[in-house]
C-alpha positions as CSV (number, residue, x, y, z in Angstrom):
1,M,-16.1,5.8,8.9
2,G,-17.1,8.3,11.6
3,N,-17.7,11.5,9.8
4,I,-20.9,12.3,7.9
5,I,-20.1,14.4,4.9
6,E,-21.5,15.2,1.5
7,P,-19.2,13.6,-1.0
8,I,-16.9,16.1,-2.6
9,K,-16.3,15.5,-6.3
10,T,-13.5,17.1,-8.3
11,D,-13.3,16.4,-12.1
12,V,-9.9,15.4,-13.5
13,H,-9.1,15.2,-17.2
14,N,-12.0,14.5,-19.6
15,F,-13.9,11.6,-17.9
16,G,-12.0,11.2,-14.6
17,H,-12.7,12.4,-11.1
18,V,-11.8,12.2,-7.4
19,I,-14.6,11.9,-4.9
20,L,-13.9,12.3,-1.2
21,V,-16.5,9.9,0.1
22,D,-15.6,9.8,3.8
23,F,-12.9,10.3,6.4
24,M,-12.3,9.3,10.0
25,G,-10.3,11.5,12.4
26,D,-8.5,14.8,12.2
27,D,-5.5,16.4,13.9
28,N,-7.1,15.8,17.3
29,A,-7.2,12.0,16.6
30,I,-3.5,12.0,16.0
31,V,-2.8,13.8,19.3
32,D,-5.3,11.7,21.2
33,A,-3.7,8.5,19.9
34,A,-0.2,9.7,20.9
35,R,-1.3,10.8,24.4
36,M,-3.7,8.0,24.9
37,S,-5.3,9.3,28.1
38,Y,-5.7,12.9,27.1
39,G,-9.1,14.0,25.8
40,K,-9.9,17.0,23.6
41,G,-9.6,20.4,25.2
42,T,-7.0,19.3,27.8
43,V,-4.1,20.8,26.0
44,K,-3.5,24.0,24.0
45,R,-3.7,23.9,20.2
46,H,0.0,25.1,20.1
47,D,1.0,22.1,22.3
48,S,-1.0,19.8,20.0
49,E,0.7,21.0,16.9
50,G,4.1,20.8,18.5
51,L,3.4,17.2,19.4
52,I,2.3,16.4,15.8
53,R,5.5,18.0,14.5
54,Y,7.6,16.0,17.0
55,L,5.9,12.8,15.8
56,M,6.5,13.6,12.2
57,R,10.1,14.7,12.8
58,H,11.0,11.5,14.6
59,K,9.0,9.2,12.4
60,H,6.6,8.0,15.1
61,T,4.1,7.0,12.5
62,T,1.4,4.9,14.3
63,P,-0.7,8.0,15.5
64,F,-1.0,9.1,11.9
65,E,-2.6,5.7,11.1
66,M,-5.6,6.6,13.2
67,V,-6.8,9.0,10.5
68,E,-8.3,7.4,7.4
69,F,-9.6,8.6,4.0
70,K,-12.0,7.0,1.6
71,F,-12.0,8.1,-2.0
72,Q,-13.8,7.0,-5.2
73,V,-11.5,7.6,-8.1
74,K,-11.9,7.3,-11.9
75,M,-8.9,7.3,-14.1
76,P,-7.3,5.7,-17.2
77,I,-6.0,2.1,-16.7
78,F,-2.4,3.2,-17.3
79,V,-2.7,5.6,-14.3
80,A,-4.4,3.0,-12.2
81,R,-1.6,0.5,-12.8
82,Q,0.8,3.0,-11.2
83,W,-1.7,3.7,-8.4
84,I,-2.2,0.2,-7.2
85,R,1.5,-0.3,-6.7
86,H,0.9,1.4,-3.3
87,R,-0.2,-1.8,-1.6
88,T,-1.0,-0.3,1.8
89,A,-4.6,0.6,1.0
90,S,-7.9,-1.2,0.7
91,I,-9.3,-1.1,-2.9
92,N,-12.3,-2.4,-4.7
93,E,-12.4,-1.8,-8.5
94,M,-15.2,-2.0,-11.0
95,S,-15.3,-5.2,-13.0
96,G,-15.3,-5.5,-16.7
97,R,-16.5,-9.1,-16.3
98,Y,-19.8,-8.0,-14.7
99,S,-20.3,-4.5,-16.2
100,E,-20.5,-3.1,-19.7
101,L,-17.6,-0.6,-19.9
102,P,-18.6,2.9,-21.0
103,N,-17.1,4.4,-24.2
104,E,-14.6,6.5,-22.3
105,Y,-10.9,6.8,-23.0
106,F,-8.2,9.3,-22.2
107,M,-6.4,11.3,-24.9
108,F,-3.3,13.5,-24.4
109,D,-3.3,17.1,-25.5
110,E,0.0,16.6,-27.1
111,L,2.8,14.0,-27.3
112,S,6.1,15.0,-25.8
113,V,9.6,13.7,-26.5
114,Q,11.4,11.1,-24.4
115,S,13.4,12.6,-21.5
116,Q,17.2,12.3,-21.9
117,S,17.7,12.3,-18.2
118,N,14.8,10.2,-17.0
119,K,14.3,6.8,-18.7
120,Q,10.7,6.5,-17.6
121,G,9.5,10.0,-18.3
122,R,9.1,12.8,-20.8
123,Q,10.5,16.3,-21.1
124,D,9.2,19.6,-22.5
125,G,9.1,19.6,-26.2
126,R,6.4,18.4,-28.6
127,A,7.1,15.3,-30.6
128,L,7.6,16.0,-34.3
129,R,4.5,14.1,-35.5
130,S,2.5,14.7,-32.3
131,E,-0.8,15.7,-34.0
132,E,-0.6,12.8,-36.6
133,F,0.1,10.2,-33.9
134,L,-2.7,11.5,-31.7
135,R,-5.2,11.2,-34.5
136,E,-4.1,7.6,-35.1
137,M,-4.3,6.8,-31.3
138,E,-7.8,8.2,-31.1
139,A,-8.9,6.3,-34.2
140,Q,-7.5,3.1,-32.8
141,A,-9.3,3.7,-29.5
142,A,-12.6,4.4,-31.2
143,E,-12.2,1.3,-33.4
144,A,-11.4,-0.9,-30.3
145,F,-14.5,0.3,-28.5
146,A,-16.6,-0.2,-31.6
147,L,-15.4,-3.8,-31.8
148,Y,-16.0,-4.3,-28.1
149,Y,-19.7,-3.2,-28.4
150,D,-20.1,-5.4,-31.5
151,M,-18.8,-8.4,-29.5
152,I,-21.0,-7.9,-26.5
153,D,-24.1,-7.2,-28.6
154,P,-26.9,-9.7,-27.7
155,E,-26.8,-11.1,-31.2
156,D,-23.1,-12.1,-30.8
157,D,-23.1,-12.3,-27.0
158,V,-19.3,-12.7,-26.6
159,A,-18.4,-12.9,-22.9
160,R,-17.6,-9.5,-21.4
161,E,-14.5,-10.9,-19.7
162,Q,-13.0,-11.7,-23.2
163,A,-14.4,-8.8,-25.2
164,R,-12.8,-6.2,-22.9
165,C,-9.3,-7.6,-23.7
166,G,-9.1,-5.6,-26.9
167,L,-9.6,-2.2,-25.2
168,P,-6.6,0.2,-24.8
169,L,-4.8,1.2,-21.7
170,S,-6.4,4.6,-22.0
171,T,-9.8,3.1,-21.0
172,Y,-11.2,4.5,-17.8
173,T,-11.6,2.4,-14.7
174,E,-13.1,3.3,-11.3
175,F,-12.5,2.1,-7.8
176,V,-13.0,2.8,-4.1
177,W,-9.7,3.5,-2.3
178,K,-9.4,3.6,1.5
179,I,-6.0,4.4,3.2
180,D,-4.7,5.7,6.5
181,L,-2.9,9.1,6.7
182,H,0.6,7.7,7.3
183,N,0.5,5.7,4.1
184,L,-1.3,8.4,2.2
185,F,1.5,10.8,3.0
186,H,3.9,8.3,1.5
187,F,1.7,8.1,-1.6
188,L,1.6,11.9,-1.9
189,K,5.3,12.3,-1.5
190,L,5.9,10.0,-4.5
191,R,3.0,11.0,-6.7
192,T,3.1,14.7,-6.3
193,D,6.9,14.7,-7.0
194,S,8.0,16.3,-10.3
195,H,9.4,12.9,-11.5
196,A,5.9,11.3,-11.3
197,Q,3.9,11.1,-14.5
198,K,1.8,14.2,-15.0
199,E,-1.5,12.4,-15.3
200,I,-1.2,10.7,-11.8
201,R,0.1,14.0,-10.3
202,D,-3.1,15.6,-11.4
203,Y,-5.1,13.2,-9.2
204,A,-2.6,13.3,-6.3
205,T,-2.8,17.1,-6.2
206,V,-6.6,16.9,-5.7
207,I,-6.1,14.4,-2.9
208,E,-3.4,16.5,-1.3
209,A,-5.8,19.5,-1.1
210,H,-8.3,17.4,0.8
211,V,-5.6,16.3,3.3
212,A,-4.4,19.9,3.8
213,D,-8.0,20.9,4.6
214,I,-8.9,18.0,7.0
215,V,-5.6,17.6,8.9
216,P,-3.9,21.0,8.5
217,A,-1.3,20.6,11.3
218,A,-0.3,17.2,10.2
219,Y,-0.1,18.4,6.6
220,R,2.2,21.3,7.6
221,A,4.5,19.0,9.5
222,W,4.6,16.6,6.5
223,V,5.5,19.4,4.1
224,D,8.3,20.5,6.4
225,Y,9.7,17.1,7.4
226,S,9.0,15.0,4.4
227,K,7.7,16.6,1.2
228,E,10.2,19.4,1.1
229,A,12.8,17.7,3.2
230,H,15.8,15.7,2.1
231,T,17.7,12.7,3.6
232,F,21.5,12.9,3.6
233,S,24.0,10.1,3.4
234,R,26.8,9.6,5.9
235,Q,29.2,11.1,3.5
236,E,27.0,14.1,2.9
237,L,26.5,14.7,6.7
238,T,30.3,14.7,7.1
239,L,30.6,17.4,4.4
240,I,27.8,19.4,6.1
241,R,29.7,19.2,9.4
242,V,32.8,20.6,7.8
243,M,30.9,23.4,6.1
244,L,29.1,24.4,9.3
245,K,32.2,24.3,11.4
246,A,33.9,26.7,8.9
247,Y,30.7,28.8,8.9
248,E,30.7,29.1,12.7
249,E,34.4,29.8,12.9
250,R,33.7,32.9,10.8
251,G,31.2,34.1,13.3
252,G,28.0,32.5,11.7
253,D,25.0,31.7,13.9
254,L,23.5,28.2,13.6
255,Y,20.4,29.1,15.5
256,L,18.1,29.4,12.5
257,T,15.0,30.2,14.4
258,E,14.1,32.9,11.9
259,E,13.7,30.1,9.4
260,G,10.9,28.6,11.4
261,M,12.9,26.1,13.5
262,T,12.2,26.0,17.2
263,V,15.1,26.0,19.7
264,R,14.5,22.4,20.3
265,E,14.7,21.6,16.6
266,V,17.9,23.4,16.3
267,K,19.4,21.5,19.3
268,E,18.3,18.2,17.7
269,F,19.8,19.3,14.4
270,R,23.1,20.1,16.1
271,A,23.0,16.7,17.9
272,A,22.4,14.9,14.6
273,L,25.4,16.6,13.2
274,G,27.5,15.9,16.3
275,I,27.9,19.6,17.1
276,A,28.0,20.5,20.7
277,A,24.9,22.4,22.0
278,E,25.4,26.0,22.9
């Protein structure tokens, strides 16, 4: 893709992994795409990071699409089914029709109780019969794989595409996944969030670390303006205006540069709230 690297492998869970196979571009590629005619070394690093932050802040996303990552990932099928909902990537998955699937399946350390506030998640607290159910789940998975191998044995020679259908969702699959940085940031925002299932967060956290290493300026901007940011409704903005007006009337200072905001960012913030610039 443009960068010759040694693949970097990180193990995840018992049989899973994330391998950074290749990447194309870095922070400079984002800046060059935005400036078009500017080459490397023509502007200061500070100016480049400022431009990246401006692009991220104002959602000018095309320059971020100039950076791409290619990963090889191995995960349980139930994680992969969540993963491929992100349809803005290129993917090629191993085939159970062509290949004999290895006897590898995921098992939880413990079973948690259903969350009372999140219908699709779990909360802290071990289920009453966690250990008993885990033993039964593992026995079922082992039995399913034993049947699978019996079926595809040359003596019986059941078609692999049919024999695989009895395997559990905990079975591991593997695929190559290529995605541009703009869409990867969207993936990471959703899948590193505390509401995402822990097992997919474990993989997303590994990928996030690679992104932070390869495009540090873009990553910092994404953290500030997306990952740790929040979008307000019209009603919420109205309430914020009222609160800030009362704050300033009591002598408060809205220039929060000590919080890491530049003067330009503060002016844009005031303009977004409909507050006259000082």
